[in-house]
C-alpha positions in Angstrom: 0.0 0.0 0.0 1.5 3.3 -1.1 -0.9 5.4 0.9 -2.2 5.0 4.4 -6.0 4.3 4.0 -8.3 6.0 6.5 -10.5 3.3 8.2 -13.4 4.1 10.5 -13.6 1.6 13.4 -16.9 1.5 15.3 -16.0 0.2 18.8 -19.2 -1.8 19.3 -20.9 -2.7 22.6 -18.9 -0.8 25.3 -19.4 -3.5 27.9 -17.9 -6.2 25.6 -14.4 -6.7 24.1 -15.0 -4.4 21.1 -13.4 -1.2 22.5 -10.3 -3.1 23.8 -9.7 -5.0 20.5 -10.3 -1.9 18.5 -7.7 0.1 20.4 -5.1 -2.7 20.4 -5.5 -3.4 16.7 -5.6 0.2 15.6 -2.5 1.0 17.6 -0.6 -2.0 16.2 -1.4 -1.1 12.6 -0.9 2.7 13.0 2.2 2.8 10.7 0.1 1.3 7.8 -3.4 2.4 8.5 -4.9 5.7 9.7 -7.6 4.3 12.0 -10.3 6.5 13.3 -12.1 5.1 16.4 -15.7 6.0 16.8 -17.0 5.8 20.3 -17.0 7.6 23.7 -13.7 9.5 23.7 -13.4 9.7 27.5 -14.1 6.0 28.0 -11.7 5.0 25.2 -9.0 7.3 26.6 -9.3 5.6 30.0 -9.2 2.2 28.5 -6.2 3.0 26.3 -4.3 4.3 29.3 -4.9 0.9 31.1 -3.9 -1.1 28.0 -0.7 0.8 27.2 0.2 4.3 28.6 2.1 5.0 25.3 -1.2 5.0 23.3 -2.2 8.5 22.5 -5.7 9.5 21.5 -6.8 12.7 19.9 -10.6 13.4 20.0 -12.8 15.2 17.6 -16.5 16.0 17.8 -19.0 14.7 15.2 -19.9 18.2 14.3 -16.3 19.2 13.7 -15.8 16.3 11.4 -19.0 17.0 9.5 -18.1 20.7 9.1 -14.3 20.6 8.6 -13.4 17.0 7.7 -10.7 15.1 9.4 -7.5 16.9 10.4 -4.1 15.4 9.8 -3.2 13.4 12.8 0.4 12.3 13.4 1.2 8.6 13.1 1.8 8.2 16.8 -1.8 9.2 17.6 -5.2 7.5 17.1 -8.1 9.8 16.2 -11.4 9.4 18.0 -14.8 10.7 16.8 -16.6 11.3 20.1 -20.0 9.6 20.5 -20.7 10.0 24.2 -22.4 7.2 26.2 -25.4 7.9 28.4 -24.4 5.7 31.3 -21.1 4.5 32.9 -19.7 1.2 31.5 -19.6 -1.9 33.6 -17.5 -4.5 31.8 -19.6 -7.5 31.0 -23.0 -5.9 31.9 -25.3 -4.6 29.3 -27.1 -1.3 29.7 -29.9 -0.3 27.3 -29.2 3.4 28.2 -26.2 3.1 25.9 -28.0 1.5 23.0 -28.7 4.7 21.0 -25.1 5.8 21.5 -23.8 2.6 20.0 -26.1 3.0 17.0 -24.8 6.6 16.6 -21.3 5.2 16.0 -22.6 3.3 13.0 -24.5 6.4 11.6 -21.3 8.5 12.0 -19.2 5.8 10.2 -21.7 5.4 7.3 -22.1 9.2 6.8 -18.3 9.6 7.0 -17.5 7.0 4.3 -20.3 8.3 2.0 -18.8 11.7 2.4 -15.3 10.2 1.6 -13.8 11.1 5.0 -13.1 7.3 5.4 -12.1 4.7 2.8 -13.8 1.9 4.7 -15.7 0.8 7.8 -14.6 -1.9 10.3 -17.2 -2.8 12.9 -16.5 -4.3 16.3 -19.2 -6.6 17.6 -22.3 -5.0 19.2 -25.2 -6.5 21.2 -28.5 -6.4 19.2 -30.6 -6.7 22.3 -29.1 -3.5 23.8 -30.2 -1.4 20.8 -33.7 -3.1 20.7 -34.1 -2.5 24.5 -33.3 1.1 23.8 -36.4 1.3 21.7 -34.8 1.0 18.2 -35.7 -2.0 16.1 -32.4 -3.5 15.0 -31.6 -6.9 13.4 -27.9 -6.5 12.8 -25.0 -4.6 11.2 -25.6 -6.0 7.7 -29.3 -5.2 7.5 -28.7 -1.7 9.0 -25.9 -0.9 6.5 -28.1 -2.1 3.6 -31.0 0.1 4.7 -28.8 3.2 5.3 -27.2 2.9 1.9 -30.4 2.0 0.1 -29.0 -1.4 -1.0 -31.6 -4.0 -2.0 -29.4 -7.1 -2.0 -26.2 -7.8 0.1 -24.2 -10.9 0.5 -22.4 -12.1 3.7 -19.0 -13.5 3.2 -16.4 -14.7 5.7 -12.7 -14.9 4.6 -9.4 -16.0 6.1 -5.8 -16.1 5.2 -5.0 -18.7 7.9 -5.4 -21.6 5.4 -3.0 -22.8 2.7 -4.6 -20.3 0.3 -7.2 -17.6 1.0 -10.5 -19.2 1.8 -13.7 -17.2 1.2 -17.2 -18.5 2.0 -20.3 -16.5 0.9 -23.8 -17.4 1.9 -27.0 -17.7 -0.2 -29.0 -17.3 3.0 -27.9 -16.0 6.4 -29.7 -16.0 9.7 -32.7 -18.2 8.9 -34.2 -21.2 10.6 -33.3 -24.3 8.8 -36.9 -25.0 7.9 -37.1 -21.8 6.0 -33.9 -22.1 4.0 -35.2 -24.1 1.0 -38.0 -21.6 0.3 -35.6 -18.7 0.4 -33.3 -20.1 -2.3 -34.7 -19.0 -5.6 -33.4 -18.7 -9.2 -33.6 -14.9 -9.0 -31.9 -14.7 -5.6 -29.0 -17.0 -6.7 -28.4 -15.2 -9.9 -28.3 -11.8 -8.1 -25.9 -13.2 -5.4 -23.6 -14.7 -8.1 -23.5 -11.3 -9.9 -22.6 -9.6 -6.6 -19.9 -12.0 -5.7 -18.3 -11.9 -9.2 -18.4 -8.1 -9.4 -17.2 -7.5 -5.8 -14.3 -9.9 -6.2 -13.2 -8.0 -9.3 -13.8 -4.5 -7.9 -12.7 -4.8 -4.2 -10.3 -7.7 -4.3 -8.6 -7.1 -7.7 -9.4 -10.6 -9.0 -9.8 -10.3 -12.8 -11.6 -13.6 -13.4 -13.1 -14.9 -10.2 -13.9 -18.6 -9.9 -16.9 -19.5 -7.7 -17.7 -23.0 -6.5 -21.3 -23.5 -5.4 -22.6 -26.1 -3.0 -25.8 -28.0 -3.3 -28.6 -27.7 -0.8 -29.2 -31.3 -0.1 -26.9 -34.2 1.0 -24.8 -35.3 -2.0 -26.1 -32.3 -3.9 -29.4 -34.0 -4.2 -28.0 -37.2 -5.8 -29.7 -36.6 -9.1 -33.1 -35.9 -7.5 -33.2 -38.8 -5.1 -32.5 -36.6 -2.2 -34.2 -33.4 -3.3 -34.9 -31.4 -6.5 -33.5 -27.9 -5.6 -30.2 -28.6 -7.4 -32.1 -29.6 -10.6 -34.9 -27.0 -10.5 -33.1 -24.0 -9.1 -29.3 -24.2 -8.5 -28.2 -25.6 -11.9 -30.4 -23.2 -13.9 -29.0 -20.3 -11.9 -25.4 -21.5 -12.6 -26.2 -21.8 -16.3 -27.6 -18.3 -16.4 -24.5 -16.9 -14.6 -22.2 -18.8 -17.0 -23.9 -17.2 -20.0 -23.0 -13.8 -18.5 -19.3 -14.9 -18.3 -19.3 -15.7 -14.6 -17.1 -18.7 -13.7 -19.6 -20.3 -11.3 -19.5 -24.1 -11.1 -21.4 -26.8 -9.2 -23.5 -27.7 -7.4 -21.0 -29.8 -5.4 -21.7 -31.9 -2.3 -20.9 -29.7 0.6 -19.4 -32.5 2.7 -16.6 -33.1 0.1 -16.1 -29.7 -1.5 -13.9 -28.2 1.2 -10.8 -30.1 0.3 -7.5 -28.6 -0.9 -7.7 -30.2 -4.3 -11.0 -28.5 -5.0 -10.3 -25.2 -3.3 -6.8 -24.5 -4.6 -8.1 -22.8 -7.7 -11.3 -21.3 -6.2 -11.7 -17.7 -5.2 -14.9 -18.2 -3.3 -17.3 -20.9 -2.2 -21.0 -20.0 -2.2 -22.8 -22.1 0.5 -26.5 -22.4 0.6 -27.0 -21.7 4.4 -25.1 -20.5 7.4 -24.2 -23.7 9.1 -23.3 -25.4 5.8 -20.3 -23.2 5.0 -19.2 -21.3 8.1 -18.3 -24.2 10.5 -15.6 -25.3 8.0 -14.1 -21.8 7.8 -14.3 -21.1 11.6 -12.8 -24.5 12.4 -9.8 -23.6 10.2 -9.4 -20.1 11.4 -11.5 -18.9 14.4 -10.2 -15.7 15.7 -8.4 -14.9 12.3 -11.5 -14.7 10.1 -13.1 -11.6 8.7 -16.8 -10.9 8.0 -17.3 -8.9 4.8 -20.5 -7.5 3.4 -20.6 -7.6 -0.3 -22.9 -5.5 -2.5 -22.8 -2.3 -0.5 -21.6 0.9 -2.2 -19.0 1.1 0.6 -16.4 -1.3 2.1 -17.4 -2.9 5.4 -15.6 -5.7 7.3 -15.9 -7.0 10.8 -14.6 -9.6 13.2 -15.7 -13.3 13.2 -16.9 -13.3 16.8 -19.3 -11.7 19.2 -19.1 -9.3 22.1 -17.7 -11.9 24.5 -19.2 -10.3 27.6 -17.6 -12.9 29.8 -14.1 -12.1 28.6 -14.7 -8.4 29.1 -15.9 -9.0 32.7 -12.7 -11.0 33.4 -10.6 -7.9 32.7 -8.3 -6.5 30.1 -5.9 -8.8 28.3 -8.3 -11.8 28.1 -9.5 -11.1 24.5 -7.6 -11.9 21.3 -7.6 -9.0 18.9 -6.4 -11.2 15.9 -9.7 -11.0 14.0 -9.8 -7.2 14.4 -6.3 -7.0 13.0 -7.3 -9.1 10.0 -10.6 -7.1 9.5 -8.6 -3.8 9.3 -6.0 -5.3 7.0 -8.6 -6.7 4.7 -10.5 -3.4 4.6 -7.3 -1.6 3.8 -6.5 -3.9 0.9 -10.0 -3.7 -0.4 -9.8 0.1 -0.3 -6.5 -0.1 -2.2 -7.9 -2.5 -4.8 -11.1 -0.4 -5.3 -8.9 2.7 -5.7 -6.8 1.1 -8.4 -9.8 -0.2 -10.2 -11.5 3.2 -10.2 -8.3 4.9 -11.3 
């Protein structure tokens, strides 16, 4: 990377491990990435001093950023956009009074990247219940980002570099009960998802001719109709339509044998049909080093592969591993660089 990208990091649920791992990762990568933490400046300063007295934070109000943009911070400082909390933080204990402040960090990050103050957003984990308990209906980061950017279709993808070659697993459906998955997989949805994966791998990862391997829905990919017809009626026609458009999408393959080195070594992404079909493999191979990426947005957004870990936060500083946050920032930075070179 020739230029330090500017990455907004929303620090997530203040009672969880998000603020700690955000500070640790941003400080560690400060020579290569200009990280801007978004959260309660006083709380983050107190936490940073406990983590490492050498960490220096420089705070800026939301209004100042909106009116004047980001000033030039030296490399030995981390910038903080101040979104004050409404109640003191007790590590490991949720407080609905802080729900709206947590949501504000997302709004500031989204507005900032759309206004080109930031090149990308990295999100620390938040607690959905805290925001809902604050009186704001909220189903998750992905849905909120899609709504705020007026994006009709997004794709969840997890990626890791902790395997022999980069492993990327995208999902045709996300947080659905298993009984609802089959009905959610349609010809139109699959063709849209394959379009998004193909385009995003080109634009944001710099892969000229992405190769996508697609799983079946049923055991043994339906075994020619003996174990289900979704492969014949839906998945194969969607693959044929994608191939006609020049998309190198192949399958459907049995999910229980697809995740082998000999199949994956030439693949740029696997599209799995549902959450627990594809993600257990990736998380087994790389938990704590995976990155959650939202494809299809007009902005770049990555996140960690874990939750708020309230129990670790309650146990005190130093218990949480910030490896996934490091990877999320690195991936966001490389995606920003790839996007910049493509647009140039």
